[in-house]
LUMNUFI-915021 format. One line per 10 residues: their letters; for each residue x, y, z of N, C-alpha, C. Coordinates in steps of 0.2 Angstrom, whole numbers, m for minus. Layout:
N
A = X/Y/Z/X/Y/Z/X/Y/Z ~ ... .
//
This chain:
446
XXXXXXXXXX = 226/183/m224/220/182/m219/220/178/m216 ~ 219/178/m210/219/172/m205/211/168/m206 ~ 211/162/m205/207/156/m206/203/156/m201 ~ 205/160/m196/200/158/m188/194/161/m189 ~ 194/168/m192/186/172/m191/184/171/m197 ~ 185/165/m201/181/165/m207/178/158/m208 ~ 171/157/m210/168/151/m210/162/152/m217 ~ 161/147/m219/159/144/m225/151/142/m224 ~ 146/144/m228/140/140/m224/137/138/m232 ~ 136/131/m231/132/127/m238/124/125/m236 .
XXXXXXXXXX = 121/130/m241/113/128/m240/113/124/m246 ~ 111/118/m245/107/113/m251/101/113/m250 ~ 99/118/m255/91/119/m256/89/115/m261 ~ 80/114/m262/77/111/m267/78/114/m274 ~ 79/121/m274/79/125/m280/85/127/m282 ~ 91/130/m275/96/132/m277/101/131/m273 ~ 108/128/m273/114/127/m268/117/136/m268 ~ 117/137/m261/121/143/m260/129/143/m255 ~ 134/145/m258/139/144/m253/141/150/m252 ~ 142/153/m246/143/159/m243/148/160/m238 .
XXXXXXXXXX = 153/165/m241/159/164/m236/159/174/m231 ~ 159/170/m224/158/176/m222/164/178/m216 ~ 166/183/m211/170/182/m206/166/189/m204 ~ 168/186/m197/168/193/m191/170/200/m193 ~ 169/205/m192/173/212/m192/174/215/m185 ~ 178/220/m184/179/220/m177/173/224/m174 ~ 168/225/m176/162/226/m172/158/222/m171 ~ 160/215/m173/157/209/m171/149/207/m175 ~ 151/211/m179/146/210/m185/149/206/m191 ~ 144/203/m196/148/198/m202/147/201/m206 .
XXXXXXXXXX = 154/201/m211/155/203/m219/154/198/m222 ~ 151/199/m229/151/193/m234/157/194/m237 ~ 162/190/m238/166/190/m243/167/187/m249 ~ 161/183/m251/160/178/m256/153/174/m257 ~ 150/176/m263/145/171/m262/143/168/m270 ~ 141/161/m269/140/157/m275/134/154/m276 ~ 131/154/m282/125/150/m280/124/145/m288 ~ 122/140/m286/120/135/m293/114/133/m292 ~ 111/132/m299/105/129/m298/104/122/m295 ~ 99/119/m290/100/114/m287/97/108/m291 .
XXXXXXXXXX = 101/103/m292/98/97/m296/100/91/m291 ~ 95/88/m290/96/81/m287/94/82/m279 ~ 89/86/m279/88/88/m272/79/89/m272 ~ 76/84/m270/68/85/m270/67/86/m263 ~ 63/90/m261/59/93/m255/65/92/m249 ~ 69/95/m251/75/96/m244/80/89/m243 ~ 77/84/m247/81/77/m248/85/76/m254 ~ 91/73/m254/95/71/m259/94/66/m263 ~ 92/67/m269/90/60/m273/93/59/m278 ~ 98/62/m279/103/62/m286/110/63/m284 .
XXXXXXXXXX = 114/59/m281/122/62/m279/125/66/m284 ~ 127/62/m289/130/65/m294/129/73/m296 ~ 122/73/m297/119/80/m300/121/86/m292 ~ 120/82/m286/120/87/m281/128/90/m280 ~ 133/84/m280/139/85/m281/141/91/m286 ~ 138/90/m292/140/95/m299/139/102/m295 ~ 132/103/m292/128/108/m290/133/111/m284 ~ 135/107/m280/139/111/m274/145/113/m277 ~ 149/109/m282/154/111/m284/155/118/m288 ~ 147/118/m291/147/124/m296/148/131/m291 .
XXXXXXXXXX = 143/131/m285/143/135/m281/148/138/m276 ~ 152/130/m276/160/134/m271/164/137/m276 ~ 163/135/m282/168/137/m287/167/147/m287 ~ 160/147/m288/159/154/m288/160/159/m283 ~ 159/155/m278/161/158/m271/168/161/m269 ~ 172/156/m272/179/156/m271/181/162/m276 ~ 178/162/m283/181/168/m288/180/173/m285 ~ 172/174/m281/169/180/m278/174/183/m275 ~ 176/178/m270/182/180/m264/189/180/m266 ~ 192/177/m269/198/175/m271/202/171/m266 .
XXXXXXXXXX = 196/167/m262/200/163/m257/198/154/m259 ~ 201/151/m255/199/143/m257/196/140/m251 ~ 191/136/m252/186/134/m247/188/127/m246 ~ 190/125/m239/191/118/m238/186/115/m234 ~ 182/119/m229/177/115/m226/171/120/m224 ~ 165/115/m224/159/120/m224/154/117/m219 ~ 150/122/m216/144/119/m212/139/120/m217 ~ 134/116/m214/129/112/m219/123/112/m216 ~ 118/115/m220/111/114/m215/107/108/m217 ~ 103/105/m213/99/100/m215/93/103/m213 .
XXXXXXXXXX = 87/100/m218/81/101/m218/77/94/m222 ~ 72/95/m225/67/89/m228/62/87/m224 ~ 59/82/m228/52/80/m226/52/75/m220 ~ 60/73/m220/60/67/m215/62/70/m207 ~ 64/75/m207/64/79/m200/58/80/m196 ~ 57/76/m190/52/77/m184/54/78/m178 ~ 51/82/m174/53/83/m167/48/81/m161 ~ 50/79/m156/47/78/m151/49/80/m144 ~ 45/81/m138/47/83/m134/48/77/m129 ~ 52/77/m124/54/71/m119/56/74/m112 .
XXXXXXXXXX = 55/71/m107/59/74/m101/62/67/m99 ~ 68/70/m95/73/63/m93/76/65/m85 ~ 78/62/m82/80/63/m76/87/59/m74 ~ 92/62/m70/97/58/m67/98/59/m61 ~ 99/53/m56/100/55/m50/109/55/m48 ~ 110/62/m45/117/62/m45/120/58/m39 ~ 128/55/m39/130/51/m34/130/55/m27 ~ 132/61/m29/137/67/m22/133/73/m23 ~ 127/73/m19/122/79/m20/124/85/m14 ~ 131/82/m13/134/89/m7/139/92/m13 .
XXXXXXXXXX = 140/89/m19/145/95/m23/139/98/m28 ~ 141/104/m32/136/106/m35/134/103/m41 ~ 130/103/m46/128/103/m52/133/106/m57 ~ 137/102/m61/142/105/m66/140/102/m73 ~ 145/105/m78/143/103/m85/142/97/m87 ~ 146/92/m82/145/84/m84/140/82/m82 ~ 136/84/m76/130/81/m76/125/83/m80 ~ 124/89/m83/121/90/m89/123/85/m96 ~ 129/85/m96/131/80/m102/129/73/m101 ~ 129/71/m95/126/64/m94/118/64/m95 .
XXXXXXXXXX = 115/69/m93/108/70/m93/106/69/m101 ~ 110/74/m106/108/75/m113/110/69/m117 ~ 116/65/m113/120/57/m117/112/53/m117 ~ 110/52/m111/104/48/m110/98/49/m114 ~ 97/55/m115/92/57/m120/94/54/m128 ~ 101/54/m130/103/52/m135/103/44/m135 ~ 101/42/m131/101/35/m130/93/32/m132 ~ 88/37/m132/80/36/m136/81/30/m141 ~ 76/25/m140/76/21/m145/72/26/m150 ~ 74/24/m156/70/28/m161/67/24/m167 .
XXXXXXXXXX = 64/26/m172/61/20/m175/67/18/m182 ~ 66/14/m185/73/11/m187/75/16/m193 ~ 81/18/m193/83/22/m197/83/29/m197 ~ 81/29/m190/81/37/m188/87/39/m183 ~ 89/45/m183/93/46/m178/93/53/m175 ~ 95/54/m169/94/60/m166/97/65/m167 ~ 97/71/m171/102/76/m173/103/82/m168 ~ 97/83/m165/99/90/m159/96/87/m152 ~ 98/87/m148/95/88/m140/94/93/m136 ~ 89/98/m136/88/105/m136/86/106/m129 .
XXXXXXXXXX = 88/107/m122/85/107/m118/82/114/m115 ~ 76/111/m112/72/119/m113/72/121/m106 ~ 69/117/m100/70/120/m92/72/113/m88 ~ 76/116/m83/76/110/m78/73/109/m72 ~ 74/104/m69/69/105/m62/76/102/m58 ~ 76/104/m52/82/102/m46/79/100/m40 ~ 78/92/m38/76/91/m32/68/93/m33 ~ 65/94/m39/57/94/m40/55/103/m38 ~ 61/106/m39/60/113/m39/60/116/m48 ~ 55/117/m49/53/117/m56/55/125/m60 .
XXXXXXXXXX = 58/125/m66/57/131/m69/64/134/m68 ~ 69/130/m67/75/133/m68/78/133/m75 ~ 82/141/m77/85/139/m84/91/136/m84 ~ 95/138/m78/102/136/m78/105/133/m70 ~ 105/128/m71/107/124/m64/111/123/m63 ~ 117/124/m67/125/124/m65/126/128/m58 ~ 130/125/m55/131/129/m47/126/128/m42 ~ 120/124/m44/117/123/m38/116/117/m35 ~ 113/117/m28/116/110/m26/109/105/m28 ~ 108/99/m27/102/93/m29/104/87/m31 .
XXXXXXXXXX = 101/83/m30/101/75/m31/98/74/m36 ~ 93/76/m37/89/74/m44/89/80/m49 ~ 93/79/m55/92/83/m61/85/81/m66 ~ 82/84/m68/77/82/m71/78/88/m78 ~ 74/86/m83/76/92/m88/68/89/m94 ~ 66/95/m97/62/95/m102/65/95/m109 ~ 65/90/m114/70/90/m120/66/93/m126 ~ 69/96/m131/65/96/m137/71/93/m141 ~ 68/86/m143/72/82/m148/70/83/m154 ~ 75/83/m160/76/84/m168/79/78/m169 .
XXXXXXXXXX = 73/74/m175/75/68/m176/76/68/m184 ~ 81/64/m189/80/64/m195/82/56/m197 ~ 82/56/m203/84/49/m205/89/49/m207 ~ 94/44/m205/101/43/m206/104/42/m212 ~ 100/38/m217/101/38/m224/103/46/m226 ~ 98/50/m226/98/56/m229/103/61/m226 ~ 104/60/m220/109/63/m218/116/61/m221 ~ 116/55/m222/122/52/m223/124/54/m231 ~ 120/54/m235/120/56/m241/122/63/m243 ~ 120/67/m238/123/74/m238/130/75/m237 .
XXXXXXXXXX = 132/69/m231/140/71/m229/143/67/m235 ~ 140/62/m238/145/59/m245/145/64/m250 ~ 140/68/m252/140/73/m257/146/79/m255 ~ 146/82/m249/151/85/m247/158/83/m248 ~ 158/76/m244/165/74/m246/169/72/m252 ~ 163/68/m257/164/70/m264/166/75/m267 ~ 164/80/m265/165/87/m268/172/90/m265 ~ 177/86/m262/182/86/m261/181/93/m254 ~ 176/94/m250/176/97/m245/176/93/m238 ~ 177/95/m233/177/93/m226/170/98/m224 .
XXXXXXXXXX = 167/93/m219/161/94/m215/163/97/m208 ~ 162/103/m208/166/107/m201/159/106/m195 ~ 154/106/m197/147/105/m194/140/105/m197 ~ 136/103/m194/130/102/m198/123/106/m192 ~ 118/109/m196/114/112/m191/107/111/m195 ~ 102/111/m189/96/111/m193/93/119/m196 ~ 92/117/m202/90/125/m206/86/131/m203 ~ 81/127/m200/76/132/m197/80/136/m190 ~ 85/131/m187/89/135/m181/93/140/m184 ~ 96/139/m190/100/143/m194/97/150/m197 .
XXXXXXXXXX = 92/149/m200/88/154/m202/86/158/m196 ~ 84/158/m190/82/160/m184/88/165/m182 ~ 95/162/m181/100/165/m180/102/172/m184 ~ 99/172/m191/101/177/m196/95/181/m197 ~ 90/179/m194/83/185/m194/79/187/m189 ~ 80/183/m183/77/187/m178/82/190/m172 ~ 78/196/m169/82/198/m165/80/195/m158 ~ 86/195/m153/84/192/m145/78/194/m141 ~ 74/200/m144/69/203/m140/62/199/m143 ~ 63/196/m149/57/193/m151/57/187/m150 .
XXXXXXXXXX = 64/183/m149/65/177/m146/62/176/m139 ~ 64/180/m135/61/182/m129/52/183/m128 ~ 50/186/m133/43/188/m131/38/182/m134 ~ 42/177/m138/38/171/m142/36/174/m150 ~ 40/170/m154/40/172/m161/40/165/m165 ~ 35/164/m171/36/159/m175/40/161/m182 ~ 45/157/m183/48/159/m189/48/155/m195 ~ 44/157/m201/43/153/m206/44/153/m212 ~ 50/148/m213/55/150/m219/52/147/m225 ~ 49/148/m230/47/145/m236/51/145/m240 .
XXXXXXXXXX = 55/138/m242/60/136/m247/56/134/m252 ~ 60/133/m257/57/129/m265/56/124/m264 ~ 57/118/m259/54/112/m258/50/110/m251 ~ 53/114/m246/51/114/m239/48/120/m236 ~ 45/120/m231/43/126/m227/46/125/m220 ~ 50/128/m218/53/126/m210/50/132/m206 ~ 49/127/m200/45/132/m194/49/131/m188 ~ 53/136/m184/53/135/m178/52/140/m173 ~ 48/139/m167/46/142/m163/50/144/m156 ~ 51/150/m155/54/154/m150/50/155/m144 .
XXXXXXXXXX = 52/154/m137/48/158/m132/52/159/m126 ~ 54/164/m122/57/165/m116/66/163/m119 ~ 67/166/m126/74/163/m127/75/158/m131 ~ 70/153/m129/73/145/m130/68/143/m134 ~ 71/137/m141/70/136/m145/63/130/m142 ~ 57/131/m145/53/127/m140/49/122/m148 ~ 50/121/m153/45/118/m156/50/120/m164 ~ 49/114/m167/54/113/m174/49/111/m180 ~ 48/110/m185/45/106/m188/47/108/m196 ~ 47/103/m201/47/104/m209/42/102/m212 .
XXXXXXXXXX = 40/105/m215/31/104/m219/35/103/m228 ~ 33/97/m229/36/95/m237/33/98/m242 ~ 30/107/m241/29/111/m247/33/116/m246 ~ 34/119/m253/36/126/m253/34/129/m260 ~ 38/135/m263/37/138/m268/36/133/m275 ~ 40/127/m274/40/123/m280/31/120/m282 ~ 27/118/m276/21/117/m279/16/122/m280 ~ 18/127/m279/15/135/m282/16/134/m291 ~ 23/134/m291/24/134/m299/23/128/m302 ~ 22/121/m299/17/116/m301/13/119/m303 .
XXXXXXXXXX = 8/121/m299/m1/122/m301/0/125/m305 ~ 4/132/m306/3/136/m312/3/133/m317 ~ 9/129/m318/11/124/m323/4/120/m326 ~ 2/116/m321/m4/112/m323/m10/118/m325 ~ m11/123/m321/m17/127/m322/m18/129/m328 ~ m12/132/m330/m12/137/m336/m8/133/m342 ~ m8/126/m342/m3/123/m347/2/126/m350 ~ 5/127/m347/14/131/m349/18/128/m347 ~ 25/129/m348/31/124/m347/33/127/m340 ~ 37/124/m335/39/127/m329/42/133/m328 .
XXXXXXXXXX = 47/135/m333/51/140/m334/46/147/m334 ~ 41/146/m338/35/151/m338/33/151/m333 ~ 30/147/m331/27/146/m324/29/151/m317 ~ 36/149/m317/41/153/m312/41/160/m312 ~ 42/161/m319/44/169/m321/35/173/m319 ~ 31/169/m321/24/173/m319/22/174/m313 ~ 24/169/m309/24/168/m300/28/174/m299 ~ 35/176/m301/39/181/m298/36/187/m299 ~ 37/188/m305/34/194/m309/27/196/m307 ~ 22/192/m309/15/195/m307/11/192/m301 .
XXXXXXXXXX = 13/187/m300/11/183/m294/8/186/m288 ~ 2/185/m285/1/189/m277/m4/182/m275 ~ m2/184/m268/m8/179/m264/m14/181/m263 ~ m16/186/m267/m24/189/m265/m25/191/m270 ~ m31/188/m272/m35/187/m279/m38/194/m280 ~ m40/196/m275/m45/203/m275/m41/209/m278 ~ m34/208/m278/m31/214/m281/m30/215/m288 ~ m33/208/m292/m31/209/m300/m39/211/m300 ~ m37/216/m307/m45/217/m310/m46/211/m316 ~ m52/211/m317/m54/205/m322/m50/207/m328 .
XXXXXXXXXX = m50/212/m330/m46/213/m338/m39/213/m337 ~ m35/212/m333/m28/212/m333/m25/205/m336 ~ m22/205/m342/m20/198/m345/m12/199/m348 ~ m10/194/m348/m3/193/m348/m1/188/m353 ~ 1/190/m359/2/184/m364/9/181/m365 ~ 9/174/m366/16/171/m365/16/168/m374 ~ 23/167/m374/25/166/m382/24/158/m382 ~ 21/156/m387/19/149/m389/24/145/m388 ~ 24/138/m388/29/134/m389/29/133/m397 ~ 37/134/m400/38/133/m405/31/134/m412 .
XXXXXXXXXX = 31/139/m414/26/141/m420/20/139/m417 ~ 19/140/m410/11/139/m409/8/147/m407 ~ 2/148/m407/0/154/m404/2/155/m396 ~ 3/164/m396/3/164/m387/m3/163/m385 ~ m1/163/m377/m7/160/m373/m9/168/m368 ~ m14/167/m368/m17/174/m364/m19/171/m358 ~ m17/172/m353/m17/172/m345/m20/178/m340 ~ m25/177/m338/m28/181/m333/m26/182/m327 ~ m22/186/m324/m21/188/m318/m24/186/m311 ~ m30/188/m314/m34/185/m307/m35/178/m306 .
XXXXXXXXXX = m35/174/m312/m36/166/m312/m28/165/m309 ~ m22/168/m311/m16/166/m309/m16/167/m301 ~ m18/173/m299/m18/174/m291/m22/169/m287 ~ m29/167/m292/m33/161/m288/m29/156/m285 ~ m26/153/m291/m21/147/m292/m16/148/m285 ~ m13/153/m286/m6/155/m281/m11/154/m273 ~ m16/159/m272/m20/158/m267/m20/152/m263 ~ m25/148/m268/m28/141/m264/m20/138/m261 ~ m14/137/m266/m10/133/m263/m7/137/m256 ~ m4/145/m257/m2/147/m252/m7/146/m245 .
XXXXXXXXXX = m13/145/m246/m17/145/m241/m16/138/m238 ~ m16/134/m241/m14/125/m239/m7/127/m234 ~ m2/129/m237/5/130/m234/4/132/m228 ~ 0/138/m227/m1/142/m220/m5/139/m215 ~ m9/135/m218/m15/133/m213/m10/125/m210 ~ m6/122/m214/m2/118/m212/3/119/m207 ~ 6/126/m208/11/129/m203/7/131/m196 ~ 0/135/m196/m2/137/m191/m5/131/m188 ~ m7/124/m190/m9/119/m187/m1/117/m181 ~ 3/118/m183/10/115/m180/9/122/m174 .
XXXXXXXXXX = 8/128/m177/9/134/m171/5/132/m165 ~ m2/130/m167/m6/127/m162/m5/120/m158 ~ m3/116/m161/1/109/m158/6/112/m152 ~ 8/116/m154/14/120/m150/12/122/m143 ~ 5/126/m143/1/127/m140/0/135/m138 ~ 1/137/m145/m1/145/m145/m7/149/m142 ~ m13/144/m141/m18/147/m138/m16/147/m131 ~ m13/144/m129/m12/144/m119/m9/151/m119 ~ m10/154/m112/m10/162/m113/m2/161/m111 ~ 0/157/m106/9/155/m106/13/154/m110 .
XXXXXXXXXX = 10/151/m118/14/151/m122/13/153/m128 ~ 9/160/m126/7/165/m133/14/168/m136 ~ 13/169/m142/18/171/m147/17/179/m147 ~ 19/183/m144/19/191/m144/21/194/m148 ~ 27/191/m152/30/194/m158/28/192/m165 ~ 23/187/m164/19/184/m170/24/179/m174 ~ 23/181/m181/26/177/m186/30/182/m190 ~ 36/180/m191/41/182/m197/42/176/m203 ~ 42/180/m209/42/176/m213/49/177/m217 ~ 52/172/m219/59/171/m223/59/166/m228 .
XXXXXXXXXX = 65/166/m232/65/161/m236/62/164/m243 ~ 65/163/m249/63/164/m256/54/166/m256 ~ 53/161/m254/44/160/m255/41/166/m252 ~ 45/170/m248/42/175/m243/40/180/m246 ~ 45/181/m253/44/189/m257/38/188/m260 ~ 33/183/m261/27/183/m264/23/190/m262 ~ 20/193/m267/16/199/m266/11/198/m260 ~ 9/201/m256/3/201/m252/2/196/m247 ~ 9/191/m245/8/187/m242/7/188/m235 ~ 11/193/m233/11/196/m226/3/196/m225 .
XXXXXXXXXX = 0/200/m229/m8/201/m227/m12/195/m227 ~ m10/190/m229/m15/185/m231/m12/181/m224 ~ m6/179/m221/m4/176/m216/m7/179/m210 ~ m7/187/m210/m12/189/m205/m17/189/m205 ~ m21/189/m210/m29/186/m210/m29/180/m208 ~ m26/175/m210/m26/168/m210/m26/167/m201 ~ m20/170/m198/m18/167/m192/m21/173/m188 ~ m21/179/m189/m23/183/m185/m17/185/m179 ~ m11/184/m182/m4/185/m179/m1/191/m182 ~ 2/196/m179/6/199/m180/13/196/m186 .
XXXXXXXXXX = 14/199/m192/17/196/m197/23/202/m200 ~ 29/200/m200/34/205/m204/39/199/m208 ~ 42/202/m213/48/198/m217/52/198/m215 ~ 56/194/m214/63/194/m210/68/193/m216 ~ 73/200/m216/79/200/m219/84/199/m216 ~ 89/194/m218/95/193/m213/99/197/m213 ~ 98/204/m211/102/210/m211/103/211/m203 ~ 100/206/m198/99/209/m190/109/208/m189 ~ 112/204/m191/119/204/m189/124/206/m194 ~ 123/208/m200/127/210/m206/130/216/m206 .
XXXXXXXXXX = 136/216/m208/140/224/m210/135/228/m212 ~ 136/235/m211/132/240/m214/132/239/m223 ~ 139/237/m224/139/239/m232/138/233/m236 ~ 135/228/m232/133/221/m236/128/223/m242 ~ 130/218/m248/127/219/m255/118/218/m253 ~ 115/223/m256/108/222/m256/105/215/m257 ~ 109/211/m263/108/205/m263/107/201/m257 ~ 113/200/m255/114/196/m249/109/197/m243 ~ 106/203/m243/101/203/m237/93/201/m238 ~ 92/198/m244/87/196/m247/84/191/m242 .
XXXXXXXXXX = 79/189/m241/77/184/m237/78/177/m240 ~ 80/176/m247/82/170/m250/88/167/m246 ~ 94/172/m244/98/170/m241/99/169/m234 ~ 94/170/m233/94/169/m224/96/163/m221 ~ 96/157/m223/98/151/m222/107/151/m222 ~ 109/152/m227/116/153/m228/117/157/m224 ~ 115/163/m224/119/168/m217/118/167/m211 ~ 113/162/m210/113/160/m202/118/154/m201 ~ 119/150/m208/125/145/m206/131/148/m204 ~ 133/153/m209/139/156/m207/139/160/m200 .
XXXXXXXXXX = 133/163/m199/134/165/m192/135/160/m186 ~ 132/154/m186/132/149/m183/137/147/m180 ~ 142/145/m187/148/144/m187/154/147/m185 ~ 153/155/m186/157/160/m183/156/159/m175 ~ 150/160/m175/149/159/m166/151/153/m162 ~ 153/148/m166/156/142/m163/164/144/m164 ~ 165/144/m169/174/145/m168/175/151/m163 ~ 172/156/m163/173/161/m157/174/159/m151 ~ 169/153/m148/172/149/m143/174/145/m142 ~ 177/142/m147/182/136/m148/189/139/m144 .
XXXXXXXXXX = 193/144/m145/198/145/m142/196/145/m134 ~ 192/148/m132/189/149/m125/190/142/m120 ~ 187/136/m125/186/131/m121/194/127/m122 ~ 198/129/m126/205/127/m127/209/129/m122 ~ 207/135/m120/211/139/m115/210/136/m109 ~ 202/134/m107/201/130/m102/204/125/m101 ~ 205/120/m106/208/114/m106/214/116/m104 ~ 218/120/m107/225/120/m105/226/122/m96 ~ 221/127/m95/222/129/m89/221/123/m83 ~ 216/119/m86/216/112/m80/220/108/m82 .
XXXXXXXXXX = 225/109/m87/229/101/m88/235/104/m84 ~ 239/100/m80/245/100/m78/250/100/m83 ~ 253/105/m85/259/103/m91/265/104/m89 ~ 270/100/m86/275/101/m82/275/105/m76 ~ 281/109/m75/281/113/m68/277/119/m70 ~ 273/122/m67/270/129/m68/272/132/m62 ~ 273/139/m64/275/145/m58/269/147/m54 ~ 272/147/m51/263/151/m46/262/156/m50 ~ 265/161/m52/262/167/m56/257/164/m61 ~ 259/158/m65/255/157/m70/250/154/m69 .
XXXXXXXXXX = 250/150/m64/243/148/m61/238/154/m59 ~ 240/159/m56/236/164/m53/234/168/m58 ~ 236/169/m64/235/172/m70/228/168/m73 ~ 229/161/m73/225/158/m77/218/155/m73 ~ 219/155/m66/213/153/m63/207/159/m64 ~ 207/165/m65/200/168/m66/198/166/m72 ~ 202/165/m76/200/163/m84/196/158/m85 ~ 198/152/m80/192/147/m80/184/151/m78 ~ 184/154/m74/176/157/m71/175/161/m78 ~ 178/165/m82/175/168/m88/172/164/m93 .
XXXXXXXXXX = 177/159/m93/176/154/m101/171/149/m99 ~ 169/147/m92/165/140/m90/158/142/m94 ~ 154/147/m95/147/149/m95/147/147/m104 ~ 153/149/m107/153/150/m113/153/142/m117 ~ 158/140/m113/160/132/m114/152/128/m114 ~ 149/131/m109/142/126/m108/138/127/m115 ~ 137/132/m115/132/135/m121/134/130/m127 ~ 140/130/m128/142/128/m136/143/119/m135 ~ 142/117/m128/144/110/m128/139/106/m132 ~ 133/105/m130/128/101/m133/129/99/m141 .
XXXXXXXXXX = 128/104/m143/129/103/m150/136/102/m154 ~ 141/105/m150/148/102/m154/149/94/m153 ~ 146/92/m146/148/85/m145/144/81/m150 ~ 138/83/m151/135/79/m157/138/80/m164 ~ 140/86/m165/142/86/m172/149/81/m171 ~ 153/83/m166/159/77/m166/158/69/m168 ~ 151/69/m164/149/62/m164/147/59/m172 ~ 144/64/m174/141/65/m182/147/62/m186 ~ 152/66/m184/159/65/m189/162/60/m189 ~ 163/56/m183/164/50/m181/160/44/m186 .
XXXXXX = 154/45/m185/148/41/m187/148/41/m195 ~ 151/47/m198/151/49/m206/159/44/m208 ~ 164/45/m203/170/43/m205/169/34/m205 ~ 166/32/m200/164/24/m199/160/21/m205 ~ 157/25/m209/151/24/m213/155/23/m219 ~ 159/25/m220/163/25/m228/165/18/m229 .
//
């Protein structure tokens, strides 16, 4: 089987680590070839805090994926999240030396590299520089400046920043697990690839990915990502509260939440009671479902309000920035009963649960289309899209490089290719260049 169309996503979460092997089929949809998951030990709120345990969990997940697919995994694309991620808006400009030539990729790269030189707080590094819209000689709201004339090129950027040490630790875990790091992506971006449709991104949508340790937010409008945030609360704090509130052990609290939990206390009658076996010879405990829902409700409201604050910070209240498609909930935490209704009640925005089956082939296993796997599916999709574009840019380089003597016929055939290839090359440029820089940075850090 050719390795070209195959990619492996590794989602290093707080509660579980998932390795997912996928490939593109002939219809451009993604087939899942293998999946492995292990309990995540050593990750807290999206940040690695125990290297040895994380390595073991990664190896376990990768072995599972290998045995279920019958393939061996050598390199992975990994997602990054965690409480250290923050984002900011920034605008920058360059003055072009020769305004008689049209704007090209190089100009945009130069502008992006300038943003990469921004001075960050100590220990922080820029992860993504995402251009929003451009201005050419003061003419605003230009989506695609390539091919236009102009002397001054300006752009607004969405800059995502993270802690160097956290990123390096993840790189270290992957290297020590015997794997190569082929790319790194912000998790909310990956999830949005798996769950959102292009129409939603155009209309304006907020993707809320409720994981175990963190809740990730990505806001799209006019097809462009406008805002990202990572909130350091997730499903685990709900479990923690149930554990404290009902004086039971964590395993029982987690089961209670999944089986009987609801985010809407009004749903339960006063006389609904669950009996939980006591610890070693002690009497069983009786827990009222109404109280359970009250505990869950209080915590969920807190998480949603934090997210809604971020949505308002982005400017959802302004007419131009209104999110018409509302909210999409995904991640393991989105499976909590009546959560959709509660989110609609608090935010007043249309809400749906996002399943990562937007781009999956029809015969995918129902397990993999669960919201829990949105990030893993998204990482594989991101990587496959990159791979599909890479040969194109390689062709472009060949076409541009004079290799010995070429016959005129050959050159003729290759010229139109440049035209087709260029826009693709541009769209993958920003992130790939960063990934290459990052790999270099990891190798130097060894």
